[in-house]
C-alpha positions, 0 to 999 in steps of 0.5 A, a space after each residue: 177321719 173327722 170333719 169340722 162338726 166332729 162327724 166321722 167321714 169315710 175317706 175313699 182309697 182312690 185319693 191315695 191311689 190317684 196320688 200315687 199314679 200322678 207321682 208315677 207320671 210326674 217321674 215319667 215326665 222327668 225321664 222324658 225331659 232327661 232324654 230330651 236334654 240328653 239328645 240336645 244339650 250335653 256333651 260326651 261324658 255328661 250324656 253318660 252320667 245323664 243316661 245312668 240317671 235316666 236308666 235308674 229312674 226307669 228302673 224305679 218306674 218299672 218297679 213301682 208301677 208293677 207294685 202299684 198295679 198289684 195294689 190296684 188289682 188286689 183292691 179290685 179283686 179283694 184277694 192278694 197276688 202271691 209274689 207281688 206283696 214285697 213290690 207293693 209294700 215297697 211301691 207304697 213306702 217309696 211313693 208315700 212322701 212324693 204323694 204327700 208333696 203332690 197333695 200339698 201342691 193340689 191343696 189336699 189336706 194331709 189328713 185326707 191323704 193319710 186317711 186314704 193311705 190307711 184305708 188302702 193299707 187295711 184293704 190290702 191286709 184284708 185280701 190275705 187270710 191269717 190264723 194267728 194265735 191270740 198271744 201273737 196279736 198286740 193292740 197299741 192304744 194311745 194314752 189320750 184314750 184315758 180321761 185327762 184328769 185320771 190319776 191312774 196312769 195306764 202307760 206304765 201298766 194297763 193293770 193300773 186301770 180301775 175299770 170305772 168305765 169312764 174311758 175306752 181303756 176299760 173296754 179295750 182291757 175287757 176285750 184283751 182279756 176275752 180274746 187273750 191278746 196283748 194290750 199296751 197304752 203308749 205315749 208315742 212312737 218310741 214307746 210303741 216301738 219298745 212294746 213291739 220289740 218286747 211283745 214280738 207280735 205277728 200282727 198289730 192293731 193300732 189305734 191312733 190319729 192319721 199321723 201316728 197311724 201312718 208313721 206306725 204302719 210305715 215304721 213296722 213294715 213289713 209287720 201287718 198293722 191294722 189301723 183304727 182311727 180314734 174318735 176325737 169329740 174334744 179335739 186331738 190328744 184329749 179324751 179321745 175314743 175308739 170304735 170297740 166294734 172295729 177292734 173286735 172285728 180286727 182281732 177276729 180277722 187276725 185270729 180266724 181270718 173273718 172278713 171285715 
């Protein structure tokens, strides 16, 4: 994430984990309030309805608590707990909107929460080991990496790039050729989904801003997506850049299981 001076700031994973924990406590408080109302306010039939709601919320709390425990333990030990991957993904996806809402109440910027979520997602991926073929990896890059006044549009085909070196599209193209991975430059979520359907990758390396990355990770779940935040020296959506070293590290992680 970038600060007001355009400098890269490392967002800690504990921000998102803390909001998830607070969300669980909030729901637990709702359950306790429901129990108190159940015993003090409602009549016979209303109590059964309220009891069903309490039972549903209790089951929800149990599932997400187990999933969140798995997330914390995985981040702590930097290794996955087999059998809990589904619960961990479900917990993160279900609580993410609530974490955003809670962050808004606490006046935590959305981009900070989303950056923390991306960091958690990447660390969870790094707890696993992959050994994929290069053709099963897709790099999704935003069109804003291209110079805004470049006449050769690469969203239709990356081969339209003239390799002048003015933007990072050239660097990504060279990396994709060196490693034999697929590369697509997209204008947004709709085209990104189309490229995923066409390429049928087993892993994605997505380059984007906080908003687009979180939406993409949630949208393609359970497909593994390694998020790489773009760099915005001229502000959002114009002449952005990317750390090519991070892209290479992500490729080698999916190819050879190398630690990042």
